[in-house]
N, C-alpha and C positions, 0 to 999 in steps of 0.2 A: 504494500500500500504506500503510495507516494502522494501526500497531500500538498499539491503544488502551491495553493494559496497560502497555507500556513507556513510552508517552507520559505516562500518568497518574503512573507512578512518578517520571518526570522532573519533572513539575509538583509532586509531593509534596515532592521534595527542595528545590525552589526555595522552597516554603512554609516548610520547616524552616530554610532559610538566611536567611529574612527576619527582620530585627531592626529595632528602632526607629530605627537609623541607616543601614539599607540592607542589601544582600545581602552576606553574608560569603562568602569563597572556598571554605570547607569548614565542615561543621557540627561537626567536632571540632578541637580545637586541635592544630596540628602545624606547626612552623616558621613561626609567625605567620600561618597560613592563615585563622584565624578573625578576620579583619579585613575591612574594605571596601577592596578593591584597585581602582585606577582601571580597568585593562584588564579584569580579571575581572568587576568590578561592572557595567561598561558592556555587556559581551557578555551577561551574565546579564539585564541590564535590557532589552536588545533582544529576547532570547527571551521575556521577560515581556510586553513590548509586543505581540509577534506572537501570543502565546497568547490575548490578549483577556481574561485572568483579572483582574478588577478589583482584587483584593487584591494581586496580584503587580505590577500596573501602579502601584499606590500605592507599593509598595516601590521600584520603579524610579525613581519621582519623588524619593523620599527619598534614594536612592543618589546620584543626580545632584546633588542639593542638598548632600549631605555632601561630595562630592568638590570641587565648585566653591567651597563655603564655606571650604575649606582650601587653596585655591590659594596658592602662595608669592607674596610681593610682587613677585618678579622674573618671574613668569609661568609657571613650571613647576608641574606638577601633582603631587599626592601619589603616592608608590608605594602607600601604604596608610594607612588611618585606623583606629585601634583604638576600642573601645567607650568607653574613658575619655577619648577626644578627642586622644590623642597622635598625632602625624603623622610618618611617615617619607617622605622625598623620594628614597630610594634608598640603596643600600649603597656599594660601592666607586665606582660611577658612578651618575649619575642615570638617569631613565627618559625617553628621547627620544621614545617613542611616546605617552606619556600626555597631552600637550596635545592631540594629535589625537583620541585616544579620548574625552577629555572633551567636545570639541566634537561628535564623532559621537554620543555618547550624548544630548546636549542636542538635537541636530538631529533624531535619530530620534524622540525623545519628542515633539517639536513636530510632526513630520510625521505621526505615527500617531495622535496624540490630538487634533490641531487646537487644542491649547491653547498659545497663544503667550506666556503669562504668564511662564514660566520663561525662554524665549528673550529676552524684553525685559528681564527682571530681571538676567540674567547677561551682558549685552553688554560690560561692562568686562572681565569674566573671559575672554570669547571673544577680545576684542581683544588681551589679554595673551598668550593661548595662541598666536595667530598671530604676535605680535611676537617671542616667544622662539623660535619655529620659524624665523622669518626670520633672527634673529641666529645660529642654529645652522647656517645655510648657510656662514658665515664668509667667503664670497667673492661673494655676490650672484648665484650661478649656478643657483639654483632647486632645488638638492638639499641636504637636511640631512645633516650628518656625524654619524653615530651612534657613540658610544663602545662599546667592548666591554662586554657586560652591560647595554647600554642599551635593550633592548626585551624582549619576552616570553621569548625564548630566552637568558636571562641567564646561563647557564652554558655557552654554546656559544662558537664561535670568532670569529664575524663582528664586524667593525667597519669603519666607513667609510660609503660611500654605499650603504646597505643598501636594497634595493628595497622590501621590505615597509613600511618606515617612510615612504618617499616616497608609497606608495599610500594609507596611512592619512591622511596630510596632504592628499592630493588629495581623498579622500572627504570629509574635514571641510570643505574649502573649497567643494566642490560643494554640500554640504548647506547651508552658510552662505549661498551665493548664492541659495538659494530664499527666504530670509527677510529679506534685506537689499537696500536700494536702491543700496548702494555696489557699483559695478562692479569694484572692486579684487579681490574674491574670485574672480569669474569670470575676470578677466584672469590672476591668479596661477595658477589651476587650469589654464588653457590653457598657460601657460609650463611648468609642471611636467609636464603630459601630454606636451608636445613633447620635453622633456628625457628623460623615461623612454623614449619610443619611439626616441629617437636613441642611447641609451647602454646599454640592457639587452637588446637583441636582436642577435645576431651578424649582421653585414651586410658585403658586399664593400666594403672600404676604410673602413668605419665613418664615413660623412659626419656632420658636426656632432658629433664625439666630444667628450666633456666635457674631456678632456685628451689630449695626444699619447701618453702612456704607455698609455692605454686602447686605442688602435688596435692596438698589437702584442700587448697582453695578451689581447684578445678573439679573437685567432686560435686560442687554445686552448679557447674556450668551446664549449659544446654548442649545436647548432642545433635542439634538441628542446624547449627551454623558455626562459622569461625568466631572465636572469642573477640570481643571488641578491644579488650586490653586488660592489663593488670599492673599493679604496683606492689610495694612491700606489704600493704595493709589489706588488699582486696583484689577481686576480679570485677570486671564490669560485665554483668550478665544481661546485656541488652543486645538486640540485633542491630548491627551497624550495616546499613545498606551499602555505604561507600566501601567499607573493608571487604564485605562479601562479594561485591561486584568486581573489585579489582583482584581478589583472590581467584575468581573465575577467569578473568581476562589474562592473568599472568600464569595460569596453569599451576597453581599451588597445590591443589588437591588431586586425589585420584578420582576415578570415575564414580565410585560410591559417594565420596564426599561432595563432588560436584552435583550429583543428582539430588542429594539431601538438601543442599543449599538452594538449588533451583526449585525444588518442591516446597521449601519453606516460603520462598518468594511467591509462588503460586498460591499457597495458603493465605498469605497476607492480602494478595490481590483479590482472591475470591471473597474475602470478607466484605469488601466494599466496592469492588470493580472501579478502582481509582488508582492514583499514583501510589507508589510504595513510600512509607514513612522513612525518613533518614535514620531515626532511632526508634526502637520499639521494644517494650511497651512504653507508653507515655508515663512520665513521672507525675503523679497526682499530688495535690496539695498536702495530703496526709502522709505521703511517703517520706522516709528518712532522707533520701537523696535530694528532696526539695530544699533542705537546709543548705546544701552546697550550691544549689541552682539559683536561689532567689536573690542573692546579692551580687551575682556575677554578670554585671552589665555595665556598659559605658554611658548610654544616654537615657534609656528607659527599659524597664523590665519587659522583655518580649517572650520569655519562655514559660508563659502560663501553659497549663495542660493543652496539648494539641496545637500549640503555636510554635513557630520558628524552629529551633533545633529540637524542642521537646515534643516529638510526635508530629512535627510539621512535614509537609510534602513539598519536595524541591524538584522542579523539572530538570535542573542540570544533572543531578545524580541519577534520576530516572533515565535520562538520555544515555548515560554510560551503561546503566543496567540493561537497556534494550540491546546494546552491543554485546554485552556479556551473554545474555540469554540467546541471542541469535547465534553466537559462536558455539553455544552448547546444543544447538539444534532445537531450542524451545521457541519455535517460530510463532506459535499461536499466542503465547504469553508476551513475547516481544512486540507483536503487532498490537495487542491490546494495550500495552503500556504506551506505545507510540501514539495511539489514538488518544489516550488520556493526557499525554503531554500537550498535544495540540489543543485539546479541549480546555485545559487549564490555562495555557498561554493566551487563549482568545478572550479570557474574562476581563471585564472592566477596562482598565487602561492598557491592557495587553502586556504580556511577558512579566507578570509579577514575580518577585523573588521566590516566594513560597506561599503555601496554601494551608488552611486549617485542616487538621488531621481528621476531623469528623464532618465538617460542613463543606469542605472544599472551597471556602471563600478565601480570596486573597488576603494575606496578612503580612506582607512585606513591602519592599520598595518596588514601585511600578517601573516598566521599561528597563528591566534589569538585563544586562547584556548576556550574562551566562545562562539565563533561562532560555533565551533565543539560541545560544550555543548548544544547549542540551538537545533542542529539537533538531538542529542541523546534524549534530553527532549521531543522534538516533536514526535519522533518515539515511545518512551516509552509511551507517553500520549495516543497514538492511540491504543496500544495493551496491556498495563500493568496496572492492577488495583492498583498497588502501587502508581501510580501518583495520583489517587483519594484520597488515604489515607492522602496525604499531606494537603488536604483541607477538610477533614471530621471531623467535630467537634460536 
């Protein structure tokens, strides 16, 4: 199914979000959204590259250059860059996912354009990205420790060894291994893959566990999906759509695990015939985790039950999920999610950032660029073999 009208509207928004310094996160100013953000900009750039639109591909190139030109001397990447050139590297905590996203953006650009000039130009910056990620392991055990508010879900509860961030680093290393003669990227990717497989899926006795406390903690984990994350005090026993999607895309699991994850996604979709929530179940007001959630915000509290990160529905991550399900041969569910993405993006002012987990009503920033990017990625994943190239190693 190719929805030409919805797809064209998504492309139109990317054109509106194109500036001389890259893709901005939203076309109207709202809470600093009208800036070039590392993760938003890279995801939008990937959508642009998959689209084949020459003007959008040029903006993708500029976006990547803007981000890498503003890398901190210590290796971490900007949270965002404004039109006047001012740079933020994060709020209360830094952005542990951004070094990976920067390398991913550069790698995907190189892969899909066959233009290696940017890759060659930014090798010092790539090396610094990997070096700072290595430092953030703190113990040399192949998993980075992510501070609270340290990745895309920056008003949610998670901190510690968050799976999604490990997967982004793995993807960055695998892409880098395509363009470098240095075997260290390939070796590190293999070590991270092994650590993920050993620590984020519930198993009898949990052989090769990261730490002794994880063995008894994982007894309470679900057997239906990859673990969201853990830290010395606890595991996070929530379904993380982003982590499970990229575990499928990167081939982390075996056939049985992949089928189990896809069936859980189907179960969630069948409950409401809508987009999949980024985190499930929702944290309710009476839940203990609400204590960690209720004060973690910058401008106003958005994580009420079924809002924003707390059970909210995000077209961008559902777009990647469409690609993962298509690659698993789950075409019917992929098509159904794609339809839900277009239906959600068409509401109100178009391309809202996220939607209420029960009512499907918009509850985020309108004209949000990566919501349009999610639709483009999903459509391209259904028809374009270039999507598969991103995960073929």
